[in-house]
Backbone atoms as SQL, in Angstrom:
CREATE TABLE atoms (id INTEGER PRIMARY KEY, chain TEXT, resi INTEGER, resn TEXT, atom TEXT, x REAL, y REAL, z REAL);
INSERT INTO atoms VALUES
  (1, 'A', 1, 'MET', 'N', 3.965, 8.243, -8.903),
  (2, 'A', 1, 'MET', 'CA', 2.530, 7.650, -9.608),
  (3, 'A', 1, 'MET', 'C', 0.993, 7.001, -8.808),
  (4, 'A', 2, 'PRO', 'N', 0.320, 7.011, -8.797),
  (5, 'A', 2, 'PRO', 'CA', -0.810, 6.506, -7.539),
  (6, 'A', 2, 'PRO', 'C', -0.192, 5.149, -7.379),
  (7, 'A', 3, 'ILE', 'N', 0.137, 3.705, -8.542),
  (8, 'A', 3, 'ILE', 'CA', -0.191, 2.735, -9.264),
  (9, 'A', 3, 'ILE', 'C', 0.953, 2.190, -8.194),
  (10, 'A', 4, 'ALA', 'N', 0.567, 1.654, -7.350),
  (11, 'A', 4, 'ALA', 'CA', 2.375, 0.355, -6.843),
  (12, 'A', 4, 'ALA', 'C', 2.659, -0.650, -7.046),
  (13, 'A', 5, 'VAL', 'N', 3.729, -1.323, -7.655),
  (14, 'A', 5, 'VAL', 'CA', 4.026, -2.248, -7.946),
  (15, 'A', 5, 'VAL', 'C', 4.771, -3.063, -7.187),
  (16, 'A', 6, 'ASP', 'N', 4.371, -4.589, -6.857),
  (17, 'A', 6, 'ASP', 'CA', 4.683, -5.289, -5.985),
  (18, 'A', 6, 'ASP', 'C', 5.875, -6.615, -6.099),
  (19, 'A', 7, 'ILE', 'N', 6.319, -6.628, -7.330),
  (20, 'A', 7, 'ILE', 'CA', 6.946, -7.417, -8.272),
  (21, 'A', 7, 'ILE', 'C', 8.196, -8.151, -7.283),
  (22, 'A', 8, 'ASP', 'N', 8.282, -7.248, -6.900),
  (23, 'A', 8, 'ASP', 'CA', 9.746, -7.252, -5.524),
  (24, 'A', 8, 'ASP', 'C', 9.108, -7.890, -4.676),
  (25, 'A', 9, 'VAL', 'N', 8.462, -7.842, -3.886),
  (26, 'A', 9, 'VAL', 'CA', 7.414, -8.369, -3.158),
  (27, 'A', 9, 'VAL', 'C', 7.398, -9.812, -3.222),
  (28, 'A', 10, 'MET', 'N', 6.782, -9.960, -4.164),
  (29, 'A', 10, 'MET', 'CA', 6.701, -11.569, -4.483),
  (30, 'A', 10, 'MET', 'C', 7.396, -12.651, -5.534),
  (31, 'A', 11, 'LEU', 'N', 9.045, -11.941, -6.090),
  (32, 'A', 11, 'LEU', 'CA', 10.440, -12.350, -6.281),
  (33, 'A', 11, 'LEU', 'C', 10.558, -13.152, -4.673),
  (34, 'A', 12, 'ALA', 'N', 10.299, -11.793, -3.913),
  (35, 'A', 12, 'ALA', 'CA', 11.284, -12.258, -2.306),
  (36, 'A', 12, 'ALA', 'C', 10.340, -13.873, -1.546),
  (37, 'A', 13, 'ARG', 'N', 9.377, -13.941, -2.015),
  (38, 'A', 13, 'ARG', 'CA', 8.460, -15.013, -1.115),
  (39, 'A', 13, 'ARG', 'C', 8.230, -15.945, -2.616),
  (40, 'A', 14, 'ARG', 'N', 9.125, -15.574, -3.361),
  (41, 'A', 14, 'ARG', 'CA', 9.443, -17.171, -4.323),
  (42, 'A', 14, 'ARG', 'C', 10.877, -17.935, -4.389),
  (43, 'A', 15, 'LYS', 'N', 11.225, -16.398, -3.714),
  (44, 'A', 15, 'LYS', 'CA', 12.962, -17.072, -3.565),
  (45, 'A', 15, 'LYS', 'C', 13.474, -17.186, -5.074),
  (46, 'A', 16, 'MET', 'N', 13.141, -16.081, -6.530),
  (47, 'A', 16, 'MET', 'CA', 13.130, -15.566, -7.098),
  (48, 'A', 16, 'MET', 'C', 13.502, -14.772, -7.935),
  (49, 'A', 17, 'SER', 'N', 14.825, -14.475, -9.149),
  (50, 'A', 17, 'SER', 'CA', 15.700, -13.960, -9.340),
  (51, 'A', 17, 'SER', 'C', 14.992, -12.935, -10.354),
  (52, 'A', 18, 'VAL', 'N', 15.303, -11.621, -10.739),
  (53, 'A', 18, 'VAL', 'CA', 14.368, -10.541, -12.139),
  (54, 'A', 18, 'VAL', 'C', 15.079, -11.005, -13.159),
  (55, 'A', 19, 'GLY', 'N', 16.113, -12.106, -13.187),
  (56, 'A', 19, 'GLY', 'CA', 16.862, -12.259, -14.282),
  (57, 'A', 19, 'GLY', 'C', 16.472, -13.496, -14.816),
  (58, 'A', 20, 'GLU', 'N', 15.669, -14.908, -13.232),
  (59, 'A', 20, 'GLU', 'CA', 15.346, -15.951, -13.896),
  (60, 'A', 20, 'GLU', 'C', 13.270, -15.446, -13.822),
  (61, 'A', 21, 'LEU', 'N', 13.104, -14.375, -13.417),
  (62, 'A', 21, 'LEU', 'CA', 11.478, -14.409, -13.664),
  (63, 'A', 21, 'LEU', 'C', 11.487, -13.470, -15.273),
  (64, 'A', 22, 'ALA', 'N', 12.385, -12.744, -15.555),
  (65, 'A', 22, 'ALA', 'CA', 12.245, -12.259, -17.231),
  (66, 'A', 22, 'ALA', 'C', 12.297, -13.250, -18.314),
  (67, 'A', 23, 'GLU', 'N', 12.974, -14.218, -17.754),
  (68, 'A', 23, 'GLU', 'CA', 13.176, -15.372, -18.623),
  (69, 'A', 23, 'GLU', 'C', 12.207, -16.444, -19.239),
  (70, 'A', 24, 'ARG', 'N', 11.509, -16.559, -17.416),
  (71, 'A', 24, 'ARG', 'CA', 10.180, -17.311, -18.306),
  (72, 'A', 24, 'ARG', 'C', 9.437, -16.507, -18.486),
  (73, 'A', 25, 'VAL', 'N', 9.371, -14.892, -18.030),
  (74, 'A', 25, 'VAL', 'CA', 7.671, -14.781, -18.866),
  (75, 'A', 25, 'VAL', 'C', 8.011, -14.307, -20.296),
  (76, 'A', 26, 'GLY', 'N', 9.017, -14.538, -20.383),
  (77, 'A', 26, 'GLY', 'CA', 9.610, -13.617, -21.893),
  (78, 'A', 26, 'GLY', 'C', 9.495, -12.240, -21.991),
  (79, 'A', 27, 'ILE', 'N', 10.373, -11.420, -21.109),
  (80, 'A', 27, 'ILE', 'CA', 11.333, -10.214, -21.467),
  (81, 'A', 27, 'ILE', 'C', 12.289, -10.114, -21.151),
  (82, 'A', 28, 'THR', 'N', 12.251, -9.063, -21.725),
  (83, 'A', 28, 'THR', 'CA', 14.038, -8.829, -21.510),
  (84, 'A', 28, 'THR', 'C', 14.015, -8.081, -19.571),
  (85, 'A', 29, 'PRO', 'N', 15.447, -8.792, -18.672),
  (86, 'A', 29, 'PRO', 'CA', 15.362, -7.760, -17.589),
  (87, 'A', 29, 'PRO', 'C', 15.918, -6.673, -17.274),
  (88, 'A', 30, 'ALA', 'N', 16.228, -5.429, -18.518),
  (89, 'A', 30, 'ALA', 'CA', 15.410, -4.269, -18.256),
  (90, 'A', 30, 'ALA', 'C', 13.547, -3.846, -18.723),
  (91, 'A', 31, 'ASN', 'N', 13.383, -4.463, -19.165),
  (92, 'A', 31, 'ASN', 'CA', 11.996, -4.191, -19.196),
  (93, 'A', 31, 'ASN', 'C', 11.307, -4.781, -17.921),
  (94, 'A', 32, 'LEU', 'N', 11.493, -5.542, -17.640),
  (95, 'A', 32, 'LEU', 'CA', 10.735, -5.944, -15.789),
  (96, 'A', 32, 'LEU', 'C', 11.369, -5.120, -15.334),
  (97, 'A', 33, 'ALA', 'N', 12.734, -4.494, -15.220),
  (98, 'A', 33, 'ALA', 'CA', 12.966, -3.476, -13.701),
  (99, 'A', 33, 'ALA', 'C', 12.164, -2.821, -14.338),
  (100, 'A', 34, 'VAL', 'N', 12.312, -1.962, -15.441),
  (101, 'A', 34, 'VAL', 'CA', 11.130, -0.612, -15.211),
  (102, 'A', 34, 'VAL', 'C', 10.113, -0.759, -14.310),
  (103, 'A', 35, 'LEU', 'N', 9.430, -1.911, -15.179),
  (104, 'A', 35, 'LEU', 'CA', 8.159, -2.571, -14.149),
  (105, 'A', 35, 'LEU', 'C', 8.229, -1.848, -12.795),
  (106, 'A', 36, 'LYS', 'N', 8.921, -3.054, -12.375),
  (107, 'A', 36, 'LYS', 'CA', 8.941, -3.345, -11.115),
  (108, 'A', 36, 'LYS', 'C', 9.194, -2.402, -9.817),
  (109, 'A', 37, 'ASN', 'N', 10.549, -1.217, -10.871),
  (110, 'A', 37, 'ASN', 'CA', 10.810, 0.330, -10.119),
  (111, 'A', 37, 'ASN', 'C', 9.263, 0.499, -10.464),
  (112, 'A', 38, 'GLY', 'N', 8.432, 0.577, -11.007),
  (113, 'A', 38, 'GLY', 'CA', 7.323, 2.067, -11.240),
  (114, 'A', 38, 'GLY', 'C', 7.647, 2.624, -12.101),
  (115, 'A', 39, 'ARG', 'N', 8.320, 2.679, -13.244),
  (116, 'A', 39, 'ARG', 'CA', 9.042, 3.212, -14.022),
  (117, 'A', 39, 'ARG', 'C', 8.091, 3.266, -14.955),
  (118, 'A', 40, 'ALA', 'N', 6.749, 2.313, -15.557),
  (119, 'A', 40, 'ALA', 'CA', 6.505, 1.701, -16.727),
  (120, 'A', 40, 'ALA', 'C', 5.301, 2.829, -16.880),
  (121, 'A', 41, 'LYS', 'N', 5.075, 3.199, -17.971),
  (122, 'A', 41, 'LYS', 'CA', 3.628, 3.543, -18.084),
  (123, 'A', 41, 'LYS', 'C', 2.415, 2.977, -18.462),
  (124, 'A', 42, 'ALA', 'N', 2.400, 1.856, -18.657),
  (125, 'A', 42, 'ALA', 'CA', 1.396, 0.666, -19.433),
  (126, 'A', 42, 'ALA', 'C', 2.112, -1.003, -18.698),
  (127, 'A', 43, 'VAL', 'N', 1.051, -1.918, -19.148),
  (128, 'A', 43, 'VAL', 'CA', 1.844, -3.355, -18.983),
  (129, 'A', 43, 'VAL', 'C', 0.497, -3.725, -19.293),
  (130, 'A', 44, 'ARG', 'N', 0.739, -4.208, -20.631),
  (131, 'A', 44, 'ARG', 'CA', 0.058, -5.514, -21.323),
  (132, 'A', 44, 'ARG', 'C', -0.433, -6.777, -20.866),
  (133, 'A', 45, 'PHE', 'N', -1.507, -6.906, -20.274),
  (134, 'A', 45, 'PHE', 'CA', -2.554, -8.635, -20.030),
  (135, 'A', 45, 'PHE', 'C', -1.389, -9.282, -20.436),
  (136, 'A', 46, 'ALA', 'N', -1.027, -8.983, -21.299),
  (137, 'A', 46, 'ALA', 'CA', -0.748, -10.895, -21.683),
  (138, 'A', 46, 'ALA', 'C', 0.548, -10.790, -20.726),
  (139, 'A', 47, 'THR', 'N', 1.220, -9.326, -20.618),
  (140, 'A', 47, 'THR', 'CA', 2.255, -9.707, -19.991),
  (141, 'A', 47, 'THR', 'C', 1.958, -9.895, -18.236),
  (142, 'A', 48, 'LEU', 'N', 0.702, -8.736, -17.961),
  (143, 'A', 48, 'LEU', 'CA', 0.576, -8.970, -16.398),
  (144, 'A', 48, 'LEU', 'C', 0.148, -10.971, -16.363),
  (145, 'A', 49, 'ALA', 'N', -0.734, -11.263, -17.801),
  (146, 'A', 49, 'ALA', 'CA', -0.843, -12.542, -17.291),
  (147, 'A', 49, 'ALA', 'C', -0.446, -13.823, -16.681),
  (148, 'A', 50, 'ALA', 'N', 1.104, -13.401, -17.579),
  (149, 'A', 50, 'ALA', 'CA', 2.403, -13.792, -17.507),
  (150, 'A', 50, 'ALA', 'C', 2.961, -13.943, -16.076),
  (151, 'A', 51, 'LEU', 'N', 3.057, -13.002, -16.124),
  (152, 'A', 51, 'LEU', 'CA', 4.033, -12.506, -14.425),
  (153, 'A', 51, 'LEU', 'C', 3.236, -13.636, -13.145),
  (154, 'A', 52, 'CYS', 'N', 1.433, -12.922, -13.632),
  (155, 'A', 52, 'CYS', 'CA', 0.629, -14.107, -12.723),
  (156, 'A', 52, 'CYS', 'C', 1.081, -15.168, -12.267),
  (157, 'A', 53, 'GLU', 'N', 1.272, -16.065, -14.103),
  (158, 'A', 53, 'GLU', 'CA', 0.935, -17.821, -13.874),
  (159, 'A', 53, 'GLU', 'C', 2.465, -17.894, -13.531),
  (160, 'A', 54, 'VAL', 'N', 4.009, -17.172, -13.610),
  (161, 'A', 54, 'VAL', 'CA', 4.652, -17.509, -13.074),
  (162, 'A', 54, 'VAL', 'C', 5.028, -17.421, -11.785),
  (163, 'A', 55, 'LEU', 'N', 4.937, -16.635, -11.266),
  (164, 'A', 55, 'LEU', 'CA', 4.595, -16.366, -9.430),
  (165, 'A', 55, 'LEU', 'C', 3.412, -16.823, -8.935),
  (166, 'A', 56, 'ASP', 'N', 2.608, -17.714, -9.492),
  (167, 'A', 56, 'ASP', 'CA', 0.693, -17.620, -9.136),
  (168, 'A', 56, 'ASP', 'C', 0.783, -17.117, -8.862),
  (169, 'A', 57, 'CYS', 'N', 0.380, -15.659, -8.920),
  (170, 'A', 57, 'CYS', 'CA', -0.767, -14.781, -7.636),
  (171, 'A', 57, 'CYS', 'C', -2.054, -14.324, -8.201),
  (172, 'A', 58, 'GLN', 'N', -1.945, -13.410, -8.084),
  (173, 'A', 58, 'GLN', 'CA', -3.407, -13.004, -8.955),
  (174, 'A', 58, 'GLN', 'C', -2.953, -11.261, -8.501),
  (175, 'A', 59, 'PRO', 'N', -3.047, -10.703, -10.296),
  (176, 'A', 59, 'PRO', 'CA', -2.769, -9.054, -10.089),
  (177, 'A', 59, 'PRO', 'C', -3.212, -8.341, -9.366),
  (178, 'A', 60, 'GLY', 'N', -4.117, -8.316, -8.261),
  (179, 'A', 60, 'GLY', 'CA', -3.844, -7.262, -7.369),
  (180, 'A', 60, 'GLY', 'C', -2.962, -7.885, -6.218),
  (181, 'A', 61, 'GLU', 'N', -2.282, -8.749, -6.142),
  (182, 'A', 61, 'GLU', 'CA', -0.576, -8.957, -5.529),
  (183, 'A', 61, 'GLU', 'C', 0.665, -8.544, -5.863),
  (184, 'A', 62, 'LEU', 'N', 0.206, -8.004, -7.012),
  (185, 'A', 62, 'LEU', 'CA', 1.548, -7.278, -8.566),
  (186, 'A', 62, 'LEU', 'C', 1.258, -5.365, -8.218),
  (187, 'A', 63, 'LEU', 'N', -0.401, -4.935, -8.680),
  (188, 'A', 63, 'LEU', 'CA', -0.193, -3.872, -8.473),
  (189, 'A', 63, 'LEU', 'C', -1.121, -3.730, -7.865),
  (190, 'A', 64, 'ARG', 'N', -1.598, -2.087, -6.597),
  (191, 'A', 64, 'ARG', 'CA', -1.586, -1.574, -5.897),
  (192, 'A', 64, 'ARG', 'C', -1.962, -0.155, -6.040),
  (193, 'A', 65, 'TRP', 'N', -3.437, 0.354, -6.056),
  (194, 'A', 65, 'TRP', 'CA', -3.283, 2.084, -6.083),
  (195, 'A', 65, 'TRP', 'C', -2.799, 2.515, -4.937),
  (196, 'A', 66, 'GLU', 'N', -2.306, 3.888, -4.955),
  (197, 'A', 66, 'GLU', 'CA', -2.113, 4.554, -3.468),
  (198, 'A', 66, 'GLU', 'C', -2.429, 5.923, -4.429),
  (199, 'A', 67, 'ALA', 'N', -3.214, 6.727, -3.112),
  (200, 'A', 67, 'ALA', 'CA', -3.592, 7.834, -3.117),
  (201, 'A', 67, 'ALA', 'C', -3.016, 8.694, -3.377),
  (202, 'A', 68, 'GLU', 'N', -2.350, 10.188, -4.507),
  (203, 'A', 68, 'GLU', 'CA', -1.257, 10.698, -4.501),
  (204, 'A', 68, 'GLU', 'C', -1.719, 11.650, -3.401),
  (205, 'A', 69, 'ASP', 'N', -0.216, 12.364, -2.692),
  (206, 'A', 69, 'ASP', 'CA', -0.346, 12.999, -1.485),
  (207, 'A', 69, 'ASP', 'C', -0.841, 15.039, -1.968),
  (208, 'A', 70, 'ALA', 'N', -1.877, 15.313, -1.570),
  (209, 'A', 70, 'ALA', 'CA', -2.501, 16.497, -2.035),
  (210, 'A', 70, 'ALA', 'C', -1.808, 18.080, -1.571),
  (211, 'A', 71, 'ASP', 'N', -1.244, 18.499, -2.105),
  (212, 'A', 71, 'ASP', 'CA', -1.125, 20.359, -1.555),
  (213, 'A', 71, 'ASP', 'C', -2.136, 21.318, -0.881),
  (214, 'A', 72, 'ASP', 'N', -2.001, 21.624, -0.034),
  (215, 'A', 72, 'ASP', 'CA', -3.447, 22.379, 0.058),
  (216, 'A', 72, 'ASP', 'C', -2.931, 23.538, -0.098),
  (217, 'A', 73, 'GLY', 'N', -1.509, 24.168, -0.487),
  (218, 'A', 73, 'GLY', 'CA', -1.062, 25.282, -0.495),
  (219, 'A', 73, 'GLY', 'C', -1.641, 26.430, -1.636);
């Protein structure tokens, strides 16, 4: 997927566990894991805003675009 999720980077910088972040954001640890591991198909702006508030960051620090490799064969 061309959108990469860097929640794990922010968790490490903030010395915070997935469980603590999930509790403070108000989502289940399972749903946070889906998002964190890049398996989510969508993210609500309210969830993104809560993540940014708890982690004291901007959305661009959590999400970034990566070009997909194109096969020329």
